[in-house]
C-alpha positions as CSV (number, residue, x, y, z in Angstrom):
1,X,141.5,-73.9,-12.4
2,X,139.1,-75.4,-15.0
3,X,139.7,-78.9,-13.6
4,X,139.1,-77.8,-10.1
5,X,135.8,-76.2,-11.1
6,X,134.8,-79.4,-13.0
7,X,135.6,-81.6,-10.0
8,X,133.5,-79.3,-7.8
9,X,130.6,-79.5,-10.3
10,X,130.7,-83.3,-10.4
11,X,130.9,-83.5,-6.6
12,X,127.8,-81.3,-6.4
13,X,125.9,-83.5,-8.9
14,X,126.8,-86.6,-6.9
15,X,125.6,-84.9,-3.7
16,X,122.3,-84.0,-5.4
17,X,121.7,-87.6,-6.4
18,X,122.5,-88.8,-2.9
19,X,120.0,-86.2,-1.5
20,X,117.3,-87.5,-3.8
21,X,117.8,-91.1,-2.8
22,X,118.0,-90.1,0.9
23,X,114.7,-88.3,0.7
24,X,113.0,-91.5,-0.6
25,X,114.4,-93.4,2.4
26,X,113.1,-90.7,4.7
27,X,109.6,-90.9,3.2
28,X,109.4,-94.5,4.3
29,X,110.8,-93.8,7.8
30,X,108.5,-90.7,8.3
31,X,105.5,-92.7,7.3
32,X,106.2,-95.4,9.9
33,X,106.5,-92.7,12.5
34,X,103.2,-91.1,11.6
35,X,101.4,-94.4,12.1
36,X,101.8,-94.1,15.8
37,X,100.0,-90.7,15.9
38,X,97.5,-91.2,13.0
39,X,93.8,-90.7,13.2
40,X,91.5,-93.7,13.0
41,X,90.4,-95.2,9.7
42,X,87.9,-97.7,8.5
43,X,90.7,-99.6,6.8
44,X,93.5,-100.9,9.1
45,X,95.9,-100.7,6.2
46,X,95.3,-97.0,5.9
47,X,95.8,-95.2,9.3
48,X,96.8,-92.0,7.4
49,X,93.6,-91.8,5.4
50,X,93.0,-88.1,6.1
51,X,96.4,-87.1,5.0
52,X,96.4,-89.5,2.0
53,X,93.1,-88.2,0.7
54,X,94.4,-84.7,0.8
55,X,97.5,-85.7,-1.2
56,X,95.5,-87.5,-3.7
57,X,93.3,-84.5,-4.2
58,X,96.4,-82.5,-4.8
59,X,97.7,-85.1,-7.3
60,X,94.4,-85.2,-9.1
61,X,94.4,-81.4,-9.4
62,X,98.0,-81.5,-10.8
63,X,97.0,-84.2,-13.2
64,X,93.9,-82.4,-14.4
65,X,95.5,-79.1,-15.0
66,X,99.1,-80.0,-15.9
67,X,100.1,-83.6,-16.4
68,X,97.1,-84.8,-18.4
69,X,97.0,-81.9,-20.9
70,X,100.7,-82.4,-21.5
71,X,100.2,-86.1,-22.0
72,X,97.3,-85.5,-24.4
73,X,99.4,-83.1,-26.4
74,X,102.3,-85.6,-26.4
75,X,100.0,-88.3,-27.7
76,X,98.5,-86.1,-30.4
77,X,101.9,-85.0,-31.6
78,X,103.9,-88.2,-31.4
79,X,103.4,-90.8,-34.3
80,X,102.5,-94.2,-32.9
81,X,105.8,-95.7,-34.0
82,X,107.8,-93.0,-32.2
83,X,105.6,-93.3,-29.1
84,X,106.3,-97.0,-29.0
85,X,110.0,-96.4,-29.5
86,X,110.1,-94.1,-26.4
87,X,108.2,-96.6,-24.4
88,X,110.6,-99.4,-25.5
89,X,113.6,-97.2,-24.7
90,X,112.6,-96.7,-21.1
91,X,111.4,-100.3,-20.7
92,X,114.9,-101.3,-21.7
93,X,116.5,-99.1,-19.1
94,X,114.0,-100.6,-16.6
95,X,115.3,-104.1,-17.4
96,X,118.5,-103.1,-15.5
97,X,116.4,-102.7,-12.3
98,X,114.5,-105.9,-13.1
99,X,117.7,-108.0,-13.6
100,X,119.2,-106.7,-10.3
101,X,116.1,-107.5,-8.3
102,X,115.9,-111.0,-9.9
103,X,119.3,-111.6,-8.4
104,X,118.3,-110.1,-5.0
105,X,115.4,-112.5,-5.0
106,X,117.5,-115.5,-6.1
107,X,115.6,-115.9,-9.3
108,X,118.7,-116.8,-11.2
109,X,117.0,-118.4,-14.3
110,X,114.8,-115.3,-14.7
111,X,117.8,-113.1,-14.2
112,X,119.6,-114.8,-17.0
113,X,116.6,-114.3,-19.3
114,X,116.2,-110.7,-18.4
115,X,119.9,-109.9,-18.8
116,X,119.8,-111.6,-22.2
117,X,116.8,-109.5,-23.1
118,X,118.6,-106.4,-22.0
119,X,121.7,-107.2,-24.2
120,X,119.5,-108.0,-27.2
121,X,117.5,-104.9,-27.1
122,X,120.5,-102.7,-26.3
123,X,122.3,-104.0,-29.4
124,X,120.0,-105.3,-32.0
125,X,117.2,-103.1,-30.8
126,X,119.4,-99.9,-31.2
127,X,119.6,-98.8,-27.6
128,X,116.2,-100.3,-26.7
129,X,114.2,-98.3,-29.3
130,X,113.0,-101.7,-30.8
131,X,111.8,-104.6,-28.7
132,X,113.6,-107.4,-30.6
133,X,113.8,-109.6,-27.5
134,X,110.0,-110.1,-27.2
135,X,110.0,-111.2,-30.9
136,X,112.6,-113.8,-29.9
137,X,110.3,-115.0,-27.0
138,X,112.2,-113.4,-24.1
139,X,109.4,-112.4,-21.9
140,X,109.5,-109.0,-20.1
141,X,109.2,-109.3,-16.3
142,X,108.3,-106.7,-13.7
143,X,110.6,-106.7,-10.6
144,X,111.5,-103.8,-8.3
145,X,113.1,-103.2,-4.9
146,X,109.7,-103.1,-3.2
147,X,109.0,-106.6,-4.3
148,X,112.5,-107.6,-3.2
149,X,111.8,-106.3,0.3
150,X,108.5,-108.1,0.3
151,X,110.2,-111.3,-0.7
152,X,112.7,-110.8,2.1
153,X,109.7,-110.7,4.6
154,X,109.3,-107.0,5.1
155,X,105.6,-106.1,5.7
156,X,104.0,-103.6,3.3
157,X,103.3,-101.1,6.1
158,X,100.7,-98.3,6.0
159,X,99.3,-97.1,2.8
160,X,100.9,-93.8,1.7
161,X,100.0,-91.4,-1.2
162,X,103.1,-89.6,-2.3
163,X,103.0,-86.1,-3.9
164,X,103.1,-86.5,-7.7
165,X,104.1,-90.2,-7.4
166,X,100.8,-91.5,-6.2
167,X,99.8,-94.7,-4.3
168,X,102.6,-96.3,-2.3
169,X,103.4,-97.6,1.2
170,X,106.1,-97.3,3.8
171,X,107.9,-100.3,2.1
172,X,107.1,-98.8,-1.3
173,X,108.9,-95.6,-0.4
174,X,112.0,-97.5,0.5
175,X,111.6,-99.5,-2.7
176,X,111.7,-96.3,-4.7
177,X,115.0,-95.4,-3.2
178,X,116.5,-98.7,-4.1
179,X,115.1,-98.4,-7.7
180,X,116.7,-94.9,-8.0
181,X,120.1,-96.4,-7.2
182,X,119.6,-98.9,-10.2
183,X,118.5,-96.1,-12.6
184,X,121.4,-95.1,-14.9
185,X,119.7,-91.8,-15.6
186,X,120.7,-90.6,-12.1
187,X,124.3,-91.1,-13.0
188,X,124.4,-88.7,-15.9
189,X,126.5,-85.7,-15.0
190,X,124.1,-83.2,-16.7
191,X,121.0,-82.6,-14.5
192,X,119.2,-81.1,-17.5
193,X,119.5,-84.3,-19.4
194,X,118.6,-86.4,-16.3
195,X,115.4,-84.5,-15.5
196,X,114.5,-84.0,-19.2
197,X,114.6,-87.8,-19.8
198,X,112.8,-88.5,-16.5
199,X,110.0,-86.0,-17.4
200,X,109.7,-87.6,-20.9
201,X,109.4,-91.0,-19.2
202,X,106.5,-90.0,-17.0
203,X,104.8,-88.1,-19.7
204,X,105.0,-91.1,-22.0
205,X,103.7,-93.3,-19.2
206,X,100.8,-91.0,-18.5
207,X,99.9,-90.8,-22.2
208,X,99.8,-94.6,-22.3
209,X,97.3,-94.6,-19.4
210,X,94.9,-92.0,-20.8
211,X,92.3,-94.6,-21.9
212,X,92.5,-96.5,-18.7
213,X,92.1,-93.4,-16.6
214,X,88.9,-92.6,-18.5
215,X,87.5,-96.0,-17.5
216,X,88.4,-95.4,-13.9
217,X,86.7,-92.0,-13.9
218,X,83.5,-93.5,-15.2
219,X,83.4,-96.7,-13.2
220,X,84.8,-95.8,-9.8
221,X,82.4,-94.6,-7.1
222,X,85.2,-93.6,-4.8
223,X,88.5,-93.0,-6.7
224,X,90.5,-93.0,-3.5
225,X,89.3,-96.5,-2.4
226,X,89.6,-97.8,-5.9
227,X,93.3,-96.8,-6.1
228,X,94.0,-98.0,-2.6
229,X,92.6,-101.4,-3.2
230,X,94.1,-101.7,-6.6
231,X,97.5,-100.8,-5.2
232,X,97.5,-103.5,-2.5
233,X,96.1,-106.1,-4.8
234,X,98.7,-105.3,-7.5
235,X,101.6,-105.3,-5.0
236,X,100.5,-108.6,-3.4
237,X,100.2,-110.2,-6.8
238,X,103.7,-109.1,-7.9
239,X,105.4,-110.0,-4.6
240,X,104.0,-113.5,-4.8
241,X,104.6,-113.9,-8.6
242,X,101.0,-114.1,-9.5
243,X,100.0,-116.5,-6.7
244,X,99.0,-114.4,-3.7
245,X,97.9,-116.2,-0.5
246,X,94.1,-116.4,0.1
247,X,92.6,-114.2,2.7
248,X,91.2,-116.0,5.7
249,X,87.6,-115.4,4.6
250,X,88.4,-117.0,1.3
251,X,89.0,-120.4,2.9
252,X,86.2,-122.8,3.5
253,X,85.6,-126.0,5.3
254,X,84.9,-128.8,2.8
255,X,82.9,-130.8,5.5
256,X,80.8,-127.8,6.3
257,X,80.2,-127.2,2.6
258,X,79.1,-130.8,2.1
259,X,76.7,-130.5,5.0
260,X,75.1,-127.4,3.5
261,X,74.7,-129.1,0.2
262,X,73.0,-132.1,1.9
263,X,70.5,-129.8,3.6
264,X,69.6,-128.4,0.2
265,X,68.8,-131.8,-1.3
266,X,65.1,-132.8,-1.4
């Protein structure tokens, strides 16, 4: 009887994980559907601007009243070495996702380096609490399934602000689902542990961004446009490994430029 109940419990947990991943896929599919009936926008990349601004306002409110105060308390309580250890731990888990997406993008040399980094930090670094690999010159890379889809030729799609998760896109929502599959936290059979560690991860991440968010608050005239432009620039940079293609208006005709310079000469 106990074994039957345990099997039922495990089956329910697996179904819950499948539902979470399925919802991320649905986010991407639904966003593509909304594009056809969206209102006009000044930016062609953002046909859902009205909806997205509303979600960002909700996210900003949740951040101001819940997430940010918790992150500030976390930063105040945690000693710097412990804070860094938590960050290192989750970065080490993230290297599993990085290595898999290296392989999906046929970056075999980088995959070997990232896998070696994962092994070093998981062993010598005591489960990733210490970043020994960086000291041994194994550089940390940033790869995810959204970048993989971009490398395979899938367009970014419309800009999409997700509740609690923030700036994304139709492709980005699908990428989140792929990254969830590669996250070992989702395979723990105790939901309290899974969600506890996931919450700790995002609180630690938010605490690390407190100083940057203050700069944005002071410098950005329109927070929404700032985050939208930053998102597209960042994703373009990552998909093209730091060498994004120039926009059409960034090209120039050398002959035309020479002619203009000649006209300026006395």
